[in-house]
C-alpha positions as a Markdown table, in Angstrom:
| # | Residue | x | y | z |
|---|---|---|---|---|
| 1 | Met | 120.6 | 106.4 | 25.5 |
| 2 | Thr | 121.8 | 107.7 | 29.0 |
| 3 | Lys | 124.0 | 105.1 | 30.8 |
| 4 | Ser | 124.8 | 105.6 | 34.5 |
| 5 | Gln | 128.2 | 103.8 | 34.9 |
| 6 | Pro | 129.1 | 101.8 | 37.9 |
| 7 | Phe | 132.4 | 102.7 | 40.0 |
| 8 | Asp | 134.7 | 100.5 | 41.7 |
| 9 | Lys | 136.3 | 101.0 | 45.1 |
| 10 | Gln | 138.8 | 103.7 | 44.1 |
| 11 | Asn | 135.8 | 105.6 | 42.6 |
| 12 | Lys | 137.0 | 104.7 | 38.9 |
| 13 | Pro | 134.5 | 104.0 | 36.2 |
| 14 | Val | 133.9 | 100.6 | 35.4 |
| 15 | Ala | 132.8 | 99.5 | 31.8 |
| 16 | Tyr | 129.9 | 97.0 | 31.4 |
| 17 | Thr | 130.9 | 93.6 | 30.2 |
| 18 | Leu | 129.2 | 94.1 | 26.9 |
| 19 | Ser | 129.8 | 97.7 | 26.3 |
| 20 | Gly | 130.0 | 98.7 | 22.8 |
| 21 | Leu | 128.0 | 95.8 | 21.5 |
| 22 | Lys | 125.0 | 96.9 | 19.1 |
| 23 | Ile | 122.1 | 94.5 | 18.9 |
| 24 | Val | 119.1 | 95.1 | 16.7 |
| 25 | Asp | 116.2 | 93.0 | 18.3 |
| 26 | Leu | 113.2 | 92.2 | 16.1 |
| 27 | Thr | 111.7 | 89.7 | 18.5 |
| 28 | Arg | 108.3 | 89.9 | 20.3 |
| 29 | Val | 106.5 | 88.0 | 23.1 |
| 30 | Leu | 108.9 | 86.3 | 25.7 |
| 31 | Gly | 111.9 | 84.1 | 24.5 |
| 32 | Gly | 113.8 | 86.7 | 22.3 |
| 33 | Pro | 112.9 | 89.7 | 24.6 |
| 34 | Tyr | 114.3 | 87.7 | 27.6 |
| 35 | Gly | 117.4 | 86.8 | 25.8 |
| 36 | Thr | 118.1 | 90.3 | 24.8 |
| 37 | Gln | 117.3 | 91.8 | 28.1 |
| 38 | Ile | 120.0 | 89.6 | 29.6 |
| 39 | Leu | 122.5 | 91.0 | 27.2 |
| 40 | Gly | 121.1 | 94.6 | 27.8 |
| 41 | Asp | 121.5 | 94.2 | 31.5 |
| 42 | His | 125.3 | 93.9 | 30.9 |
| 43 | Gly | 125.7 | 96.9 | 28.6 |
| 44 | Ala | 124.8 | 96.0 | 25.2 |
| 45 | Asp | 122.8 | 98.8 | 23.3 |
| 46 | Ile | 119.5 | 96.8 | 22.5 |
| 47 | Ile | 117.5 | 98.4 | 19.7 |
| 48 | Lys | 113.9 | 96.9 | 20.1 |
| 49 | Ile | 112.0 | 97.1 | 16.8 |
| 50 | Glu | 108.5 | 96.7 | 16.9 |
| 51 | Pro | 105.9 | 96.4 | 14.1 |
| 52 | Pro | 103.3 | 99.2 | 13.8 |
| 53 | Gln | 100.8 | 97.2 | 15.9 |
| 54 | Gly | 103.4 | 96.9 | 18.8 |
| 55 | Asp | 104.6 | 93.7 | 20.5 |
| 56 | Glu | 101.4 | 92.0 | 21.4 |
| 57 | Val | 102.8 | 91.2 | 24.9 |
| 58 | Arg | 102.1 | 94.8 | 25.8 |
| 59 | Asp | 98.3 | 93.7 | 25.8 |
| 60 | Trp | 98.9 | 90.3 | 27.9 |
| 61 | Gly | 97.4 | 91.9 | 31.1 |
| 62 | Pro | 96.2 | 92.5 | 33.8 |
| 63 | Pro | 98.2 | 94.0 | 35.6 |
| 64 | Phe | 99.2 | 97.1 | 33.5 |
| 65 | His | 101.4 | 100.1 | 34.1 |
| 66 | Glu | 100.3 | 102.9 | 31.8 |
| 67 | Glu | 98.9 | 100.5 | 29.2 |
| 68 | Asp | 101.9 | 98.2 | 29.1 |
| 69 | Ala | 101.3 | 94.8 | 30.7 |
| 70 | Ala | 103.7 | 93.4 | 33.4 |
| 71 | Tyr | 104.3 | 90.5 | 30.8 |
| 72 | Phe | 106.0 | 93.1 | 28.6 |
| 73 | Ile | 107.6 | 95.0 | 31.5 |
| 74 | Gly | 109.3 | 92.0 | 32.9 |
| 75 | Val | 111.5 | 91.3 | 29.7 |
| 76 | Asn | 112.1 | 94.6 | 28.2 |
| 77 | Arg | 114.3 | 96.8 | 30.4 |
| 78 | Asn | 117.6 | 98.3 | 29.2 |
| 79 | Lys | 116.4 | 98.6 | 25.6 |
| 80 | Arg | 115.7 | 101.5 | 23.2 |
| 81 | Ala | 112.3 | 101.1 | 21.4 |
| 82 | Met | 111.6 | 102.0 | 17.8 |
| 83 | Ala | 108.5 | 101.2 | 15.6 |
| 84 | Leu | 109.1 | 100.3 | 12.0 |
| 85 | Asp | 106.7 | 99.0 | 9.2 |
| 86 | Leu | 109.0 | 96.5 | 7.5 |
| 87 | Thr | 106.5 | 95.6 | 4.9 |
| 88 | Gln | 107.3 | 98.9 | 3.3 |
| 89 | Ser | 110.5 | 99.3 | 1.3 |
| 90 | Arg | 111.6 | 102.4 | 3.3 |
| 91 | Gly | 111.1 | 100.6 | 6.6 |
| 92 | Arg | 113.6 | 98.0 | 5.2 |
| 93 | Glu | 115.9 | 100.6 | 4.2 |
| 94 | Ile | 116.2 | 101.9 | 7.8 |
| 95 | Leu | 116.5 | 98.5 | 9.2 |
| 96 | Leu | 119.5 | 97.8 | 6.9 |
| 97 | Asn | 121.0 | 101.2 | 8.0 |
| 98 | Leu | 120.6 | 100.2 | 11.6 |
| 99 | Leu | 122.4 | 96.9 | 10.7 |
| 100 | Ser | 125.4 | 98.8 | 9.0 |
| 101 | Asp | 127.2 | 98.9 | 12.3 |
| 102 | Ala | 125.4 | 96.3 | 14.3 |
| 103 | Asp | 127.0 | 93.2 | 15.8 |
| 104 | Val | 123.8 | 91.1 | 16.0 |
| 105 | Leu | 120.4 | 90.8 | 14.6 |
| 106 | Ile | 118.0 | 88.7 | 16.6 |
| 107 | Glu | 114.3 | 88.0 | 15.3 |
| 108 | Asn | 111.5 | 85.6 | 15.8 |
| 109 | Tyr | 109.5 | 86.0 | 12.7 |
| 110 | Lys | 107.9 | 83.0 | 11.2 |
| 111 | Pro | 110.6 | 81.3 | 8.9 |
| 112 | Gly | 110.6 | 82.8 | 5.4 |
| 113 | Thr | 109.2 | 86.2 | 6.4 |
| 114 | Met | 112.6 | 87.9 | 6.1 |
| 115 | Glu | 113.2 | 86.1 | 2.9 |
| 116 | Lys | 110.0 | 87.2 | 1.5 |
| 117 | Trp | 110.8 | 90.9 | 2.4 |
| 118 | Gly | 114.2 | 90.5 | 0.5 |
| 119 | Ile | 116.3 | 90.7 | 3.7 |
| 120 | Gly | 117.0 | 87.1 | 4.5 |
| 121 | Tyr | 120.4 | 86.0 | 5.8 |
| 122 | Glu | 121.7 | 84.0 | 2.8 |
| 123 | Gln | 120.4 | 86.2 | 0.2 |
| 124 | Val | 121.3 | 89.6 | 1.4 |
| 125 | Leu | 122.5 | 89.8 | 5.1 |
| 126 | Ala | 125.6 | 87.7 | 4.9 |
| 127 | Gln | 126.9 | 89.4 | 1.7 |
| 128 | Arg | 126.1 | 92.8 | 2.7 |
| 129 | Phe | 127.1 | 92.6 | 6.5 |
| 130 | Pro | 129.7 | 89.8 | 6.6 |
| 131 | Lys | 130.6 | 90.0 | 10.2 |
| 132 | Leu | 126.8 | 90.2 | 11.3 |
| 133 | Ile | 125.4 | 87.4 | 13.5 |
| 134 | His | 121.8 | 86.7 | 12.7 |
| 135 | Cys | 119.8 | 84.6 | 15.4 |
| 136 | Arg | 116.4 | 83.5 | 14.4 |
| 137 | Ile | 114.1 | 82.2 | 16.9 |
| 138 | Ser | 111.4 | 80.0 | 15.9 |
| 139 | Gly | 108.8 | 77.4 | 17.2 |
| 140 | Phe | 110.3 | 74.4 | 14.9 |
| 141 | Gly | 112.7 | 75.7 | 12.4 |
| 142 | Ser | 112.2 | 76.2 | 8.7 |
| 143 | Asp | 112.3 | 72.3 | 7.6 |
| 144 | Gly | 111.5 | 69.1 | 8.7 |
| 145 | Pro | 108.0 | 67.6 | 9.2 |
| 146 | Leu | 107.0 | 70.5 | 11.6 |
| 147 | Gly | 109.2 | 73.1 | 9.7 |
| 148 | Gly | 107.4 | 76.6 | 9.5 |
| 149 | Ser | 104.8 | 75.6 | 12.1 |
| 150 | Pro | 103.9 | 78.2 | 14.8 |
| 151 | Gly | 105.1 | 77.5 | 18.3 |
| 152 | Tyr | 104.1 | 78.9 | 21.7 |
| 153 | Asp | 105.4 | 77.9 | 25.0 |
| 154 | Ala | 102.4 | 75.6 | 26.2 |
| 155 | Ile | 102.2 | 73.8 | 22.8 |
| 156 | Val | 105.8 | 73.2 | 22.8 |
| 157 | Gln | 105.8 | 72.0 | 26.4 |
| 158 | Ala | 102.9 | 69.6 | 25.4 |
| 159 | Met | 104.8 | 68.4 | 22.3 |
| 160 | Ala | 108.3 | 68.2 | 23.8 |
| 161 | Gly | 106.8 | 65.8 | 26.7 |
| 162 | Trp | 106.8 | 68.3 | 29.5 |
| 163 | Phe | 103.0 | 68.1 | 30.2 |
| 164 | Ser | 103.4 | 64.1 | 30.4 |
| 165 | Val | 106.1 | 64.2 | 33.6 |
| 166 | Asn | 104.4 | 67.2 | 35.3 |
| 167 | Gly | 101.7 | 67.1 | 37.9 |
| 168 | Glu | 100.5 | 64.6 | 40.6 |
| 169 | Glu | 101.2 | 60.9 | 40.2 |
| 170 | Gly | 98.2 | 59.5 | 38.4 |
| 171 | Gly | 97.0 | 62.9 | 37.4 |
| 172 | Ala | 96.2 | 64.6 | 34.0 |
| 173 | Pro | 99.1 | 66.0 | 32.0 |
| 174 | Thr | 99.9 | 69.5 | 33.4 |
| 175 | Arg | 101.5 | 72.6 | 31.9 |
| 176 | Leu | 104.3 | 74.0 | 34.0 |
| 177 | Gly | 103.3 | 77.2 | 35.8 |
| 178 | Val | 106.6 | 79.0 | 34.5 |
| 179 | Ala | 107.0 | 79.6 | 30.8 |
| 180 | Met | 110.2 | 77.8 | 30.8 |
| 181 | Val | 110.3 | 76.7 | 27.2 |
| 182 | Asp | 110.3 | 80.5 | 26.2 |
| 183 | Met | 112.7 | 81.4 | 29.0 |
| 184 | Gly | 114.8 | 78.7 | 28.4 |
| 185 | Thr | 115.2 | 79.5 | 24.6 |
| 186 | Gly | 116.0 | 83.1 | 25.5 |
| 187 | Leu | 118.9 | 81.7 | 27.8 |
| 188 | Tyr | 120.1 | 79.4 | 25.0 |
| 189 | Ala | 119.8 | 82.3 | 22.4 |
| 190 | Ala | 121.8 | 84.8 | 24.7 |
| 191 | Leu | 124.4 | 81.8 | 25.2 |
| 192 | Ala | 124.4 | 81.2 | 21.4 |
| 193 | Val | 125.1 | 84.9 | 20.5 |
| 194 | Met | 128.0 | 85.0 | 22.9 |
| 195 | Met | 129.6 | 81.8 | 21.6 |
| 196 | Ala | 129.2 | 83.2 | 18.1 |
| 197 | Leu | 130.8 | 86.5 | 18.9 |
| 198 | Tyr | 133.7 | 84.7 | 20.6 |
| 199 | Glu | 134.2 | 82.6 | 17.4 |
| 200 | Arg | 134.1 | 85.8 | 15.3 |
| 201 | Glu | 136.9 | 87.3 | 17.5 |
| 202 | Lys | 139.0 | 84.4 | 15.7 |
| 203 | Ser | 137.5 | 84.1 | 12.3 |
| 204 | Gly | 136.2 | 87.5 | 11.5 |
| 205 | Gln | 133.1 | 86.1 | 10.2 |
| 206 | Gly | 129.5 | 86.2 | 11.3 |
| 207 | Gln | 127.1 | 83.4 | 11.1 |
| 208 | Tyr | 123.5 | 82.2 | 11.2 |
| 209 | Ile | 121.9 | 80.8 | 14.4 |
| 210 | Asp | 118.9 | 78.6 | 14.2 |
| 211 | Met | 117.2 | 78.6 | 17.6 |
| 212 | Thr | 114.0 | 76.8 | 18.1 |
| 213 | Leu | 111.6 | 76.5 | 21.1 |
| 214 | Phe | 111.2 | 72.6 | 20.2 |
| 215 | Asp | 115.0 | 71.8 | 20.2 |
| 216 | Cys | 115.4 | 73.7 | 23.6 |
| 217 | Ala | 112.4 | 72.2 | 25.1 |
| 218 | Val | 113.7 | 68.6 | 24.2 |
| 219 | Ser | 117.3 | 69.3 | 25.4 |
| 220 | Leu | 115.8 | 70.4 | 28.8 |
| 221 | Met | 114.0 | 67.2 | 29.3 |
| 222 | His | 116.5 | 65.9 | 31.8 |
| 223 | Pro | 116.6 | 63.2 | 33.3 |
| 224 | His | 113.5 | 62.0 | 31.5 |
| 225 | Val | 114.8 | 61.4 | 28.1 |
| 226 | Val | 118.0 | 59.7 | 29.2 |
| 227 | Asn | 116.1 | 57.6 | 31.7 |
| 228 | Tyr | 113.8 | 56.4 | 28.9 |
| 229 | Gly | 116.7 | 55.9 | 26.6 |
| 230 | Leu | 118.4 | 53.4 | 29.2 |
| 231 | Ser | 115.5 | 51.8 | 30.6 |
| 232 | Gly | 112.8 | 51.8 | 27.8 |
| 233 | Lys | 110.1 | 52.9 | 30.5 |
| 234 | Val | 108.1 | 56.0 | 29.6 |
| 235 | Pro | 108.4 | 58.5 | 32.4 |
| 236 | Val | 105.2 | 59.7 | 34.1 |
| 237 | Pro | 104.5 | 62.3 | 36.7 |
| 238 | Thr | 105.8 | 61.9 | 40.1 |
| 239 | Gly | 104.3 | 64.9 | 41.9 |
| 240 | Asn | 106.9 | 66.7 | 43.9 |
| 241 | Ala | 109.1 | 63.5 | 44.1 |
| 242 | His | 112.3 | 63.2 | 42.0 |
| 243 | Pro | 112.4 | 60.2 | 39.7 |
| 244 | Asn | 116.0 | 59.5 | 40.4 |
| 245 | Ile | 116.5 | 60.6 | 43.8 |
| 246 | Cys | 115.0 | 59.8 | 47.3 |
| 247 | Pro | 114.3 | 61.5 | 49.6 |
| 248 | Tyr | 113.8 | 64.5 | 47.5 |
| 249 | Glu | 110.3 | 66.0 | 47.7 |
| 250 | Thr | 107.9 | 67.7 | 50.0 |
| 251 | Phe | 107.3 | 66.2 | 53.4 |
| 252 | Arg | 104.7 | 67.2 | 56.0 |
| 253 | Thr | 105.7 | 68.6 | 59.5 |
| 254 | Arg | 103.7 | 69.7 | 62.3 |
| 255 | Thr | 103.4 | 73.3 | 61.1 |
| 256 | Ile | 104.0 | 73.4 | 57.3 |
| 257 | Asp | 105.3 | 71.4 | 54.3 |
| 258 | Ile | 108.7 | 71.7 | 53.6 |
| 259 | Phe | 111.0 | 70.4 | 50.7 |
| 260 | Ile | 114.0 | 68.2 | 51.5 |
| 261 | Gly | 116.6 | 66.8 | 49.2 |
| 262 | Ala | 119.2 | 64.1 | 50.4 |
| 263 | Gly | 121.0 | 63.0 | 47.2 |
| 264 | Asn | 123.5 | 60.6 | 48.6 |
| 265 | Asn | 124.2 | 58.2 | 51.5 |
| 266 | Arg | 126.1 | 60.7 | 53.6 |
| 267 | Ala | 123.2 | 63.3 | 53.3 |
| 268 | Phe | 120.7 | 60.7 | 54.2 |
| 269 | Ala | 122.5 | 59.7 | 57.3 |
| 270 | Arg | 122.9 | 63.4 | 58.3 |
| 271 | Leu | 119.0 | 63.8 | 57.8 |
| 272 | Cys | 118.5 | 60.9 | 60.0 |
| 273 | Thr | 120.5 | 62.0 | 62.6 |
| 274 | Glu | 119.1 | 65.7 | 62.7 |
| 275 | Ile | 115.5 | 64.4 | 63.2 |
| 276 | Asp | 116.3 | 61.5 | 65.4 |
| 277 | Ala | 115.5 | 58.7 | 62.9 |
| 278 | Gln | 118.8 | 56.7 | 63.1 |
| 279 | Phe | 116.9 | 53.5 | 63.2 |
| 280 | Leu | 116.2 | 54.1 | 59.4 |
| 281 | Leu | 119.9 | 53.7 | 58.7 |
| 282 | Glu | 119.7 | 50.1 | 59.6 |
| 283 | Asp | 116.7 | 49.3 | 57.4 |
| 284 | Pro | 118.0 | 47.3 | 54.3 |
| 285 | Arg | 115.2 | 49.1 | 52.2 |
| 286 | Phe | 117.0 | 52.3 | 52.5 |
| 287 | Val | 120.7 | 51.4 | 52.5 |
| 288 | Ser | 121.2 | 53.2 | 49.1 |
| 289 | Asn | 119.7 | 55.7 | 46.8 |
| 290 | Ala | 118.6 | 53.0 | 44.4 |
| 291 | Glu | 117.0 | 51.1 | 47.3 |
| 292 | Arg | 115.2 | 54.2 | 48.6 |
| 293 | Val | 113.9 | 55.1 | 45.2 |
| 294 | Lys | 112.5 | 51.6 | 44.9 |
| 295 | His | 110.8 | 51.9 | 48.4 |
| 296 | Arg | 110.0 | 55.6 | 48.3 |
| 297 | Glu | 106.4 | 55.4 | 49.7 |
| 298 | Ala | 107.5 | 53.4 | 52.8 |
| 299 | Leu | 110.4 | 55.8 | 53.5 |
| 300 | Lys | 108.2 | 58.8 | 53.2 |
| 301 | Val | 105.8 | 57.3 | 55.8 |
| 302 | Glu | 108.6 | 56.5 | 58.0 |
| 303 | Leu | 110.1 | 60.0 | 57.7 |
| 304 | Glu | 106.9 | 61.9 | 58.1 |
| 305 | Ser | 106.1 | 59.9 | 61.4 |
| 306 | Cys | 109.4 | 61.7 | 62.8 |
| 307 | Leu | 108.7 | 65.0 | 61.0 |
| 308 | Ile | 105.2 | 65.5 | 62.0 |
| 309 | Arg | 106.4 | 66.3 | 65.6 |
| 310 | Leu | 108.6 | 69.2 | 64.5 |
| 311 | Asp | 108.1 | 72.7 | 63.4 |
| 312 | Gly | 108.7 | 73.0 | 59.8 |
| 313 | Ala | 110.2 | 76.4 | 59.4 |
| 314 | Gln | 112.7 | 75.7 | 62.3 |
| 315 | Leu | 113.6 | 72.2 | 61.0 |
| 316 | Ala | 114.4 | 73.8 | 57.5 |
| 317 | Glu | 116.6 | 76.4 | 59.1 |
| 318 | Lys | 118.4 | 73.4 | 61.2 |
| 319 | Leu | 118.7 | 71.3 | 58.3 |
| 320 | Leu | 120.3 | 74.3 | 56.1 |
| 321 | Ala | 122.7 | 74.9 | 59.1 |
| 322 | Ala | 123.7 | 71.3 | 58.8 |
| 323 | Gly | 124.7 | 71.3 | 55.3 |
| 324 | Leu | 121.4 | 69.8 | 54.1 |
| 325 | Pro | 119.5 | 71.2 | 51.2 |
| 326 | Ala | 115.8 | 72.0 | 52.7 |
| 327 | Gly | 113.4 | 74.9 | 52.6 |
| 328 | Pro | 109.8 | 75.8 | 53.1 |
| 329 | Ile | 107.4 | 76.4 | 50.2 |
| 330 | Tyr | 107.2 | 80.1 | 49.6 |
| 331 | Asn | 104.6 | 82.0 | 47.5 |
| 332 | Thr | 105.7 | 84.9 | 45.2 |
| 333 | Ala | 105.0 | 87.5 | 48.0 |
| 334 | Glu | 107.3 | 85.7 | 50.4 |
| 335 | Val | 110.0 | 85.3 | 47.8 |
| 336 | Thr | 110.1 | 88.9 | 47.1 |
| 337 | Ala | 110.2 | 89.9 | 50.7 |
| 338 | His | 112.7 | 87.4 | 51.8 |
| 339 | Pro | 115.9 | 88.9 | 53.4 |
| 340 | His | 118.0 | 86.7 | 51.2 |
| 341 | Thr | 116.3 | 87.8 | 48.1 |
| 342 | Lys | 117.0 | 91.6 | 49.0 |
| 343 | His | 120.6 | 90.6 | 50.0 |
| 344 | Arg | 121.2 | 89.2 | 46.6 |
| 345 | Gln | 119.5 | 92.2 | 45.1 |
| 346 | Met | 117.1 | 89.8 | 43.2 |
| 347 | Phe | 113.9 | 92.2 | 43.5 |
| 348 | Val | 114.6 | 95.5 | 41.9 |
| 349 | Glu | 112.5 | 98.5 | 42.8 |
| 350 | Lys | 112.9 | 101.7 | 40.6 |
| 351 | Asp | 110.4 | 104.3 | 40.5 |
| 352 | Trp | 107.2 | 102.3 | 39.6 |
| 353 | Tyr | 109.2 | 99.5 | 38.3 |
| 354 | Lys | 109.3 | 96.2 | 40.5 |
| 355 | Met | 111.0 | 93.2 | 39.1 |
| 356 | Thr | 113.5 | 90.5 | 39.4 |
| 357 | Gly | 117.2 | 91.6 | 39.6 |
| 358 | Ile | 120.1 | 90.5 | 37.6 |
| 359 | Pro | 121.3 | 86.9 | 38.4 |
| 360 | Ile | 124.7 | 87.3 | 36.7 |
| 361 | Lys | 127.1 | 88.8 | 39.1 |
| 362 | Phe | 130.5 | 89.9 | 37.8 |
| 363 | Ser | 133.1 | 91.2 | 40.4 |
| 364 | Arg | 134.5 | 93.9 | 38.1 |
| 365 | Thr | 131.8 | 94.7 | 35.4 |
| 366 | Pro | 128.4 | 94.4 | 37.2 |
| 367 | Gly | 125.1 | 94.6 | 35.2 |
| 368 | Glu | 122.7 | 97.3 | 36.1 |
| 369 | Val | 119.0 | 98.3 | 35.3 |
| 370 | Arg | 119.8 | 101.5 | 33.7 |
| 371 | Thr | 116.7 | 102.3 | 31.9 |
| 372 | Leu | 113.1 | 101.2 | 32.6 |
| 373 | Pro | 111.1 | 99.2 | 29.8 |
| 374 | Pro | 110.3 | 101.6 | 26.9 |
| 375 | Arg | 106.9 | 102.8 | 25.6 |
| 376 | Phe | 105.9 | 102.1 | 22.3 |
| 377 | Ser | 108.3 | 103.8 | 19.7 |
| 378 | Glu | 109.7 | 106.0 | 22.4 |
| 379 | His | 113.2 | 106.2 | 21.0 |
| 380 | Ser | 112.4 | 106.3 | 17.2 |
| 381 | Leu | 113.1 | 109.9 | 16.6 |
| 382 | Glu | 116.3 | 109.6 | 18.5 |
| 383 | Leu | 117.4 | 106.6 | 16.4 |
| 384 | Leu | 116.5 | 108.4 | 13.2 |
| 385 | Gln | 118.4 | 111.4 | 14.2 |
| 386 | Glu | 121.4 | 109.0 | 14.9 |
| 387 | Gln | 121.1 | 107.8 | 11.3 |
| 388 | Gly | 121.7 | 111.7 | 10.3 |
| 389 | Met | 118.0 | 112.3 | 9.0 |
| 390 | Asp | 116.9 | 116.0 | 9.1 |
| 391 | Glu | 113.4 | 117.0 | 10.4 |
| 392 | Thr | 111.8 | 116.9 | 6.9 |
| 393 | Gln | 112.9 | 113.3 | 6.3 |
| 394 | Ile | 111.6 | 112.2 | 9.8 |
| 395 | Arg | 108.4 | 113.9 | 9.4 |
| 396 | Ser | 107.8 | 112.1 | 6.0 |
| 397 | Leu | 108.5 | 108.8 | 7.6 |
| 398 | Val | 106.1 | 109.4 | 10.5 |
| 399 | Glu | 103.3 | 110.7 | 8.4 |
| 400 | Ser | 103.7 | 107.7 | 5.9 |
| 401 | Gly | 103.4 | 105.2 | 8.8 |
| 402 | Val | 106.9 | 103.6 | 8.0 |
| 403 | Val | 107.8 | 104.9 | 11.6 |
| 404 | Pro | 104.5 | 105.1 | 13.6 |
| 405 | Leu | 104.7 | 106.8 | 16.9 |
| 406 | Thr | 101.3 | 105.4 | 18.1 |
| 407 | Arg | 100.2 | 101.8 | 17.9 |
| 408 | Arg | 97.9 | 100.8 | 15.1 |
């Protein structure tokens, strides 16, 4: 893999944060690939192993670029791609060879699949590669009432309570428009891998990480789970309003809707001052956050009676300048074109590739979009050659379908 290396102000090469880390990635769809892309952005050598039919997300379009869907393109940069038929013993031998000097194996096969192939963590990998960290991502884990069940983002959103708190007040349960169960699990998985690597520095031992979409989705149900635990009241959708903070929602102005958040009394007082609504500060219904939450609807009427005179975009800028969280509601095109998005390098354009940038900003060892998302099996021959195989051996693997170069 060609790595373009960043340089510091003295024009000296700077190592990536995760340079030298080798990760064998057997994940497909979204959660696992997003987690490994995070690590790849910061220099880890990610070897993406796909089954002969390929990662199914390559087909989840339109839109497409050269037969690969944007859904795939968005979570698979900075990786090398290899295809491998792990149902064949020779395919498993190649995988084991790849693991011989790997730091991490991450996969999201149905629980029991690796064990069925005779390469489970306890039965083989832990003994053969004692320093290996094996992270498995599954829907619900391998045991318990739902153990072994398949899990996709929307199904887990529904089962973890997300639908029940999302949408307009009094409306039907609604899926989030962002695949946050998958993305959140990818974030948790990347964090877990780094924690395990840190622990390995002290113990010298690898370990198994059991990550599930369900666990991550439940853990992200804040503040609804703790609200229920303390009050006994089942949370319901509140639209754009926050269940615990007021004012914290969208408000109409003369021109556009804007979102305003005032999380404490000082912020509320500043808001009232900026919009010439100081009279609200004397109203006993609005003297504290708890009272404002209790009288949410009345407060919204009062605030909008003042806001409806004002230009929303100008007001949002004025409130931000005054130190108050506020902003207009942008669509995706407006977000990607925004000057601050460009300033923060959060929309990357490289050749045909147009995608979100790298959110983790290191001062000495910045991440980089080094390589674009790979085509199916793009690096298979390169990786086989790195294992010391000659042309005859490689031809045999390709012709037998163990290492397919085109999707089945």
